[in-house]
C-alpha positions as CSV (number, residue, x, y, z in Angstrom):
1,M,-0.1,-0.3,0.0
2,N,1.6,3.3,-1.0
3,S,1.3,6.5,1.0
4,G,-1.3,8.1,-0.9
5,T,-3.8,5.2,-0.1
6,L,-2.9,4.6,3.3
7,M,-3.8,8.0,4.1
8,V,-7.3,7.8,2.2
9,H,-7.8,4.6,3.8
10,A,-6.0,5.1,7.6
11,G,-5.5,8.7,8.1
12,V,-9.5,10.1,7.5
13,P,-11.2,7.3,9.3
14,L,-9.0,8.3,11.9
15,V,-9.4,11.8,12.1
16,V,-13.0,11.2,12.1
17,L,-12.8,8.4,14.6
18,A,-10.8,11.0,16.5
19,V,-13.2,13.6,16.2
20,A,-16.0,11.3,17.2
21,W,-14.2,10.0,20.6
22,L,-13.4,13.6,21.4
23,T,-16.9,15.3,21.1
24,P,-18.6,14.6,24.8
25,S,-15.2,17.0,25.8
26,L,-16.6,20.3,23.8
27,T,-19.9,20.6,24.5
28,S,-20.7,22.6,27.8
29,P,-21.3,20.4,30.6
30,T,-24.6,21.4,31.1
31,L,-25.3,19.6,27.7
32,P,-24.3,16.2,27.9
33,F,-24.8,14.2,24.5
34,G,-27.6,17.3,23.9
35,V,-29.5,17.2,26.9
36,R,-29.9,20.5,28.8
37,I,-29.1,20.1,32.3
38,P,-28.7,22.2,35.2
39,A,-24.8,23.1,36.6
40,A,-25.8,21.1,39.5
41,R,-26.3,17.8,38.1
42,A,-23.3,18.2,35.5
43,D,-21.3,15.9,37.8
44,A,-24.1,13.2,38.2
45,P,-22.3,9.4,38.4
46,L,-24.8,8.6,35.4
47,I,-23.4,11.1,33.0
48,A,-20.0,10.0,34.1
49,E,-20.9,6.5,33.1
50,Q,-22.2,7.5,30.2
51,R,-19.4,9.1,28.8
52,K,-17.2,6.6,29.5
53,R,-19.8,3.7,28.0
54,Y,-20.0,6.2,24.9
55,R,-16.0,6.7,24.4
56,W,-15.7,2.3,25.0
57,L,-18.3,2.0,22.6
58,V,-17.1,4.4,19.6
59,G,-12.9,3.6,20.7
60,T,-13.9,-0.2,20.4
61,A,-15.8,-0.3,17.1
62,G,-14.3,2.3,15.5
63,G,-10.8,1.4,16.0
64,A,-11.9,-2.2,14.3
65,L,-13.3,-1.0,11.3
66,V,-10.2,1.2,11.0
67,A,-7.4,-1.7,11.6
68,L,-10.1,-4.6,9.6
69,N,-9.8,-2.0,7.0
70,V,-6.0,-1.5,6.7
71,G,-5.4,-5.2,7.2
72,L,-7.8,-5.9,4.2
73,S,-6.1,-3.3,1.6
74,T,-2.4,-4.6,2.6
75,T,-2.7,-8.7,3.0
76,T,-5.2,-8.6,0.4
77,H,-5.4,-5.8,-1.8
78,F,-9.2,-5.2,-1.4
79,L,-9.5,-1.8,-1.2
80,V,-13.4,-1.0,0.2
81,W,-14.4,2.5,-1.3
82,P,-12.9,5.4,0.7
83,G,-16.1,6.5,2.1
84,V,-17.4,3.3,3.7
85,V,-15.3,3.2,6.8
86,P,-16.0,7.0,7.6
87,A,-19.7,6.1,7.1
88,L,-19.7,3.3,9.3
89,I,-17.5,5.0,12.0
90,L,-20.2,7.9,11.8
91,A,-22.9,5.4,12.0
92,V,-21.2,3.9,15.4
93,F,-20.7,7.5,16.7
94,L,-24.7,8.3,16.1
95,A,-25.9,4.9,18.0
96,A,-23.9,5.3,21.2
97,F,-24.4,9.1,21.2
98,N,-28.4,8.7,20.9
99,R,-28.2,5.6,23.5
100,A,-26.5,8.1,25.8
101,R,-28.6,11.0,25.4
102,V,-31.6,8.9,26.0
103,A,-30.4,7.6,29.2
104,V,-29.3,11.0,30.6
105,A,-32.7,12.5,29.0
106,A,-34.6,9.5,31.2
107,A,-33.3,10.3,34.2
108,K,-33.5,13.8,34.0
109,R,-37.2,13.4,33.5
110,D,-37.8,10.8,36.1
111,E,-35.5,12.6,38.4
112,D,-37.4,16.2,37.6
113,W,-33.9,17.4,37.6
114,Y,-35.7,21.1,37.0
115,R,-37.9,21.1,39.7
116,D,-37.9,24.3,42.0
117,L,-34.8,25.9,39.5
118,R,-35.2,29.3,38.6
119,Q,-35.3,29.4,34.7
120,G,-33.8,32.5,32.9
121,V,-31.9,33.5,30.2
122,V,-29.6,36.5,29.8
123,T,-28.3,38.7,27.2
124,D,-25.8,41.4,26.9
125,T,-26.1,44.5,24.8
126,S,-22.2,45.5,24.9
127,L,-22.2,42.1,22.0
128,R,-23.7,44.4,19.6
129,T,-22.9,47.9,20.7
130,G,-19.1,46.9,21.1
131,P,-18.9,44.0,19.2
132,E,-15.5,42.0,18.6
133,A,-13.6,42.9,14.8
134,F,-14.3,40.1,12.7
135,P,-11.1,38.9,12.0
136,W,-10.6,39.5,8.3
137,L,-6.5,39.2,8.3
138,W,-6.9,35.7,8.7
139,S,-9.1,35.6,5.0
140,I,-5.6,36.6,3.2
141,P,-4.3,32.9,3.1
142,A,-7.2,31.7,1.5
143,L,-8.1,34.6,-0.8
144,L,-4.4,34.6,-2.2
145,I,-4.7,31.0,-2.9
146,V,-7.8,31.6,-4.6
147,A,-5.8,34.2,-6.6
148,A,-2.9,31.8,-7.5
149,T,-5.2,29.3,-8.8
150,V,-7.1,31.4,-10.9
151,V,-3.5,33.0,-12.2
152,T,-2.3,29.4,-12.9
153,S,-5.4,28.3,-14.6
154,I,-5.8,31.2,-16.7
155,V,-1.6,30.7,-17.8
156,R,-1.9,27.0,-18.3
157,Y,-4.9,27.5,-20.4
158,P,-3.3,27.6,-23.7
159,S,-1.3,24.2,-23.3
160,V,-4.2,21.9,-21.6
161,P,-4.4,19.0,-24.3
162,E,-8.1,18.5,-25.8
163,R,-9.0,16.1,-23.7
164,L,-8.4,16.2,-20.1
165,A,-8.1,14.1,-16.7
166,V,-11.3,14.9,-14.7
167,H,-11.4,12.7,-12.4
168,F,-8.6,10.2,-10.3
169,N,-8.7,6.9,-8.4
170,A,-7.4,6.5,-4.7
171,S,-4.2,5.7,-6.7
172,G,-4.2,9.0,-8.1
173,I,-4.6,7.7,-12.0
174,P,-7.0,9.1,-14.2
175,D,-10.5,7.0,-15.0
176,R,-12.7,10.1,-16.4
177,F,-11.8,12.4,-18.8
178,A,-13.2,15.4,-20.8
179,T,-13.2,17.7,-23.9
180,K,-11.6,20.9,-23.1
181,S,-13.6,23.9,-22.4
182,V,-13.9,26.6,-20.2
183,G,-16.0,24.5,-17.8
184,S,-13.7,21.5,-17.8
185,V,-10.4,23.8,-17.2
186,F,-11.6,26.5,-14.9
187,F,-13.7,24.3,-13.0
188,P,-12.0,23.6,-9.9
189,V,-11.4,27.5,-9.8
190,F,-14.8,27.6,-9.6
191,V,-15.7,25.1,-7.4
192,Q,-12.6,26.6,-4.6
193,A,-14.2,30.2,-5.5
194,G,-17.6,29.1,-4.2
195,V,-16.3,27.1,-1.1
196,T,-14.2,29.9,-0.3
197,A,-17.0,32.2,-0.3
198,M,-19.4,30.0,1.4
199,I,-16.8,29.6,4.3
200,L,-16.3,33.0,4.3
201,V,-20.5,34.2,4.4
202,L,-20.6,31.5,6.9
203,A,-18.2,32.6,9.2
204,W,-19.5,36.0,8.8
205,F,-23.4,35.2,10.4
206,S,-21.7,32.6,12.7
207,F,-19.5,35.3,14.1
208,R,-22.8,37.5,14.5
209,A,-24.7,35.0,15.8
210,R,-26.3,35.3,19.3
211,P,-24.5,34.4,22.0
212,E,-25.7,31.4,24.7
213,L,-25.0,33.3,27.8
214,D,-25.2,31.4,31.2
215,P,-27.5,33.3,33.5
216,A,-25.8,32.3,36.7
217,R,-22.6,34.1,35.6
218,P,-23.8,36.6,32.7
219,T,-20.8,38.4,32.6
220,D,-17.6,35.8,32.9
221,S,-19.9,33.7,29.9
222,A,-20.1,36.9,27.7
223,R,-16.5,37.5,27.8
224,R,-15.7,33.4,27.5
225,H,-18.2,34.0,24.3
226,R,-16.0,36.9,22.5
227,R,-13.0,34.5,22.7
228,F,-14.9,31.3,21.5
229,S,-16.1,33.4,18.9
230,V,-13.0,34.9,17.5
231,R,-11.3,31.1,18.0
232,A,-14.1,29.6,16.5
233,V,-14.0,32.0,13.1
234,I,-10.0,32.2,12.5
235,S,-9.9,28.4,13.1
236,L,-12.9,28.4,10.2
237,L,-10.6,31.2,7.9
238,V,-7.3,28.5,8.2
239,L,-9.6,25.3,7.4
240,A,-10.8,27.6,4.1
241,A,-7.3,28.2,3.1
242,C,-6.2,24.8,3.6
243,V,-9.0,23.3,1.6
244,D,-7.9,25.9,-0.9
245,L,-4.8,24.4,-0.7
246,S,-6.0,20.9,-1.8
247,M,-7.9,22.0,-4.2
248,L,-5.7,23.6,-5.7
249,A,-3.0,20.4,-5.7
250,G,-6.0,18.5,-7.1
251,A,-6.1,21.0,-10.2
252,W,-2.4,20.8,-11.0
253,P,-3.1,17.0,-12.6
254,I,-6.1,18.2,-14.6
255,W,-3.8,20.9,-16.1
256,H,-0.4,19.0,-16.9
257,T,-1.9,15.6,-18.0
258,D,2.2,13.9,-17.5
259,Q,1.5,14.1,-14.0
260,K,-0.8,11.6,-11.7
261,L,-2.7,13.6,-8.8
262,S,-1.0,12.6,-5.4
263,P,-3.6,11.5,-2.9
264,V,-1.2,12.7,-0.3
265,L,-0.9,16.6,-1.0
266,V,-4.6,16.9,-1.8
267,L,-5.6,15.0,1.6
268,L,-2.5,16.5,3.7
269,P,-3.9,20.2,3.9
270,I,-7.4,19.3,4.8
271,L,-6.3,16.9,7.3
272,V,-4.3,19.7,8.8
273,G,-6.9,22.3,9.0
274,L,-9.5,19.6,10.5
275,A,-6.3,19.0,13.1
276,I,-6.5,22.7,14.1
277,V,-10.2,23.2,14.1
278,V,-10.7,20.2,16.3
279,G,-7.2,21.7,18.7
280,V,-8.9,24.7,18.8
281,A,-12.5,23.0,19.8
282,V,-10.4,21.1,22.5
283,R,-8.8,23.6,24.0
284,T,-11.8,26.2,24.1
285,G,-14.9,24.3,24.1
286,Q,-18.4,24.8,22.8
287,G,-19.1,28.6,23.5
288,G,-15.9,28.6,25.6
289,S,-17.2,26.1,28.1
290,R,-13.3,25.1,28.7
291,L,-12.0,28.3,28.7
292,P,-10.7,30.1,32.0
293,A,-12.6,32.8,33.4
294,E,-11.0,36.1,32.7
295,G,-11.9,39.6,34.6
296,D,-10.5,42.2,37.2
297,G,-11.5,42.2,40.8
298,A,-13.4,39.3,42.4
299,P,-14.6,36.2,40.6
300,E,-18.6,36.4,39.5
301,G,-21.2,35.3,42.0
302,N,-23.8,33.0,41.0
303,T,-26.9,34.6,40.6
304,G,-28.7,31.4,41.0
305,V,-30.6,31.3,37.9
306,V,-30.2,28.3,35.8
307,R,-30.6,28.2,31.4
308,R,-33.6,27.7,30.5
309,D,-34.6,23.5,29.3
310,D,-35.1,24.3,25.8
311,D,-35.1,20.3,25.1
312,R,-38.4,21.0,23.4
313,Y,-37.1,23.1,20.1
314,W,-34.0,20.1,19.2
315,H,-35.5,17.5,17.4
316,G,-33.5,14.8,15.4
317,A,-31.2,13.6,18.6
318,G,-30.1,17.3,19.4
319,S,-29.0,18.2,16.2
320,L,-31.9,20.2,14.2
321,Y,-32.8,23.2,16.1
322,V,-36.1,24.3,14.9
323,N,-37.8,27.2,17.1
324,R,-40.3,29.5,14.8
325,A,-40.4,32.2,17.5
326,D,-36.6,32.3,17.3
327,P,-35.6,35.1,15.0
328,A,-31.9,33.7,15.2
329,L,-30.4,32.9,12.0
330,L,-27.7,30.7,13.8
331,V,-27.4,29.1,17.3
332,Q,-24.6,27.3,18.6
333,K,-24.9,23.2,18.7
334,R,-25.7,21.3,20.6
335,F,-22.6,18.7,20.3
336,G,-19.7,19.4,18.4
337,F,-18.1,22.7,17.5
338,G,-19.8,25.9,16.3
339,W,-23.0,27.4,15.0
340,T,-25.8,25.5,13.2
341,L,-29.0,26.8,11.4
342,N,-32.3,27.7,13.4
343,F,-34.3,25.6,10.9
344,G,-37.9,27.6,12.4
345,N,-36.8,30.5,10.3
346,P,-37.6,30.9,6.9
347,R,-34.0,32.9,6.1
348,A,-32.2,30.0,7.4
349,L,-34.2,27.7,5.3
350,L,-33.0,30.0,2.2
351,L,-29.4,29.8,3.3
352,F,-29.6,26.0,3.9
353,A,-31.2,26.1,0.4
354,L,-28.4,27.6,-1.1
355,I,-25.8,25.8,0.9
356,V,-26.9,22.7,-0.5
357,G,-28.5,23.7,-3.9
358,L,-25.0,25.4,-5.1
359,P,-22.7,22.4,-5.1
360,L,-25.6,20.5,-6.9
361,A,-26.2,23.2,-9.6
362,L,-22.5,24.7,-10.3
363,P,-21.4,21.6,-12.6
364,L,-24.8,22.3,-15.1
365,I,-23.2,26.1,-14.6
366,V,-19.7,25.8,-15.8
367,R,-20.8,23.0,-18.3
């Protein structure tokens, strides 16, 4: 097995497995497995036991899938389609996550964890009147790579042969060809520009998304939110640059038909970008939950108010937020890192349609 095949069949599944295993560590202590609980219950033995079982299931089953895939490909030269093992690991993750979520939700309901607690929400108007500056400088690497790709494609266009490779197998051998045209030669450029624009737009909306503050310690959580937003968006912009670099590496053998595609050069930048995002997520935590408190003077006192129990607005094992009464376009995810759409908001539905529809329509546009 060469290095490119090894990265496709082992590197990518291992990244997916690592993210799945780390997921419980990324979320707030009051959102174990996507279930809203009072802070006083965050250290409940049941939750610790569910985390342990979740990690054992994901680590054992996911590790076995990766080992089996690598073993088959090295001993029998039987190559499983690259997307199969990551998809199976995701299936294991969803099953284990939902199992733990159901157990925590049942304990919360049966023991009435919110009985006699004051629930509330809090906002910080200074996040609107004096917001953090969007880190535009971190978008420059992605934009420069896109510009370099555009210039390279223009320079290479006259020398591109009339029949060029447009698809490669896992070994980097071309297996699909197309006739030379503006659409076929510049297709990588269009995709790269579209992906970069989409990431920048999502980063902008995410940066201005409504914060989820802790009413028990509103000032401290507002500070955490500011640091979380800046770090999360910077990691997203770095990921955009890494994706653009991978696309440039993938476009190179299209414009140079005498060269094979290198899976290592294509996948390595994306894996580096994902590693940076995961590293920031582990260090920062969703909403800044893993960041230390910062501020002048004595530590902020606890107001005695807990976050509102809003489980009824979250569906699909806590992955889909649907609240028609909430004007927010984006909200923080219940598990994982970053933001998700409010599918009860018509504007969010339009944005979702654009995100899904543009990649599907792009081949038709550039044909």
